[in-house]
N, C-alpha and C positions, 0 to 999 in steps of 0.2 A: 606365418599367416594366422590372423585371429579367427577363431572358429565362430560360427553363427551363435553357438550356445554362449560363448564368452561375451559376444556383443549383446545378446538378449539379457544376460545377467547384469551387464553394465547399465543397460536401459532401465531395468527394474530397480537397481540401486539408486540411480539418479532420480527416478520418479519417487522413490521412498524419501530421498533427501528433500525434494520439493514438498512432499506431503508433510514431512516433519516441520519444515519451515512454516508452512501454512498453518500448522497447529501450534506454532511457537515452541516446538521441541528442538531448539537450536543445537543443544549439545549432542543429541542423537543424530541430527543431520551431520554434524561435524565428524562424529565417529564413523559414520558410513563413508563420508568423503575421505577420511584417513585410510579406510580399508581399500578404497579404489586406488589411492596414491601408492600405498605400500605394496599392493599386488601388481603394480604397473599395468593396470587395466585401461590403458589409454586415458588416464585421468588428466584433466586439464588443470594445470597448476593455478591459473588465474581463478578458475571456478572454486577450487579448494580454498584459496586465500580469501575469496569473497565470503564463503561460508564461515570461515574463521572469524572474520570481522563481525558477523552477526552474533556469534557466540560472545565475543569480547564486549559488544555493545549491550546486548539484551540479557545475557545470562550471567556474565561476570561483572557487569556494571562498570566496565573499563571504557567509558565512552570516549575519552580523549585518545586512548590508545587505538581504538577502532577507527576513529576519524583519521588520525595520522597514518594508520596503516593503509586505509583506502586512498588517501591523498597521494601516498607514495606509489601505489600500483595503478591508479586511475589512468585510462587511456587518453591520449590527446585527441584522437578521433574515435567516434562510435561506429564500429564496423561489424559487430556481431552481438548476439543476445547477452553474453556475459558483460560486455562493455556497458550495455544499457542497464543491466542489473547493478553494476558497481556505482554508476552515476546516480541511479535512482536511490540506492541506499545512502549515498552521501547526502543527497537532497533531504531524505527523511531524517537522517542523523542530525543534520543542522536544524531541521524543524524542531526535533525533540529537545535539543539543547537551547532552543530559543535564539538561534543565530539567523536573523532574517536576511541579512546581507548575503551570506553564503547559500542560504536556501534559494534566494532569487538567482544567484549566480548559476547554480546547477540546474535550476528550473529552466533558465534561458538556454543553457547548453542542451539539455535533453529534449526540450520541446522543439528546438530547431532541427532535430533529427527524427521527430516523432513519426513522420510518414514512412520512415525506413524500418520501423519496428514491425517485423513480420508476425510475431507471436501476438495474436489479438488480445489474449488475456493479459499479457504483460503490458501492452499498450493501454488497455483499460485501467490496469492498476496504476500505471505511471500518472495518467491524467487524474485519477481519483486522488493520488498522493499530492498532486499539485493543488487540487481543490482544497484538500484537507490542510495543506500548508498555509494557504491564504486565509482559511478559516481560523487556524491557530493564531495567525498574526492579525486577526480582526479586520482583514480586508474582505468584507463580506460581498462586495460587488464582484470581485474577481473569483471568490469562492463559488459564487452562484454561476458565473460564466463557465468555469471548468467542471463544476458538478453537472451542469446541463450537458456538457460535451461527453462526460463519462457515462451518464445515464443513456444518452443517445446511442453510444457504442454498445452498451449492454443490451439494450432493446433490439438493436439491429442484428447483433451477432448471437443473441440468445445466451448472454452471460448473466445469470441471475444468482451470483454467489455473494459472499459477504461484502466484497468491494462494491457490488451493485447496491446493496442495501445501505452501506455506509455513504455512498454517493448521494443517495436520496436524503439521508439524514443530514448531510452537510448542506444540501439545498434547503431542507426544512428549517434548520437552525439559522441559516443565513437570511432566509425570508423573515424570520422572527426578529432578528437583530436589525434588519433594515426597516422594520416597522410594517412589513407586509403580512400582518397577522392572519387575515382571512385566507390568503393563499397558503400560508404555512399550516393552518389548521386543516384545510382541505387535503393537502398533500400528506399531512400526518395521519389522518383517518384512512386514507387510501393505503399508505404503507403499513399501518397496523393491521388492516384487514388482510393485506397480502401476506404479512408475516404470520398471522394466525392460521391462514389457510395452508401455508407451506410448512408450518411447524417450527419456524425459526424463532423460538422463544428467547434465545440469547440476544438476538438482534433487537427484539422488541424491548428487552430490559435496557440495552445500551441506549436506545432512543429515549426511553422514559427518564433515565438518569440525566441525559443532556438537557431535556426539557425542564426537569426539576431545577437544574442549575440556572437556567434562564429565568424561570419563574421567581426563584429566590432573589436573583439580581434585580429583577424588575419590580419586586414587591407585589406580585400578583399571582394568580393561580388559574391554570387551565384557560377556559374560554374567556375569563375576565381580562386576559392580556390582549386587549384589542385596541 
């Protein structure tokens, strides 16, 4: 019989794994996952393999290996949280390697199950990732649609994390690329004020860099891009 202390320790380790993933410390997340598996602390093999794929893709730059690995273990039906995380990662991997066809394929799969995602933060992240994917592939109308959906969930559920800020950034940049500069500028000022009040300087810098790329492409600067 597993003691309460063992269960508590496992919960703490799993939380640390997610904290490391959130902070892009994929190798540390993998080492913690290995500890769980080695000590037989009710470690989920599928969860461990998902963490391994993140290390392969982001830390080792073995992108093809990571994709093949997830394709091999991906579930045919999405029945629990780790299933959603695997398909979400596949969708993101394909976005990052510029494969629009397979991004769309996994977007359709995961979104068809979206109402079954019980973890609200994960649901929020998935929809942001969809918005970001469409933005990457320059489908700004769809990027706008899904960024609005992600923002709405964040506001309703009080999720004001990095994904929330990034969802607004996707909306801002999509508005600019669609020629809706007035709306884009208004939303940009609102977001900058919010980021300054909350002290999210890194988020502000990310937005400024995205805007610089847009201004450079359009051959204009700031408010002159109207």
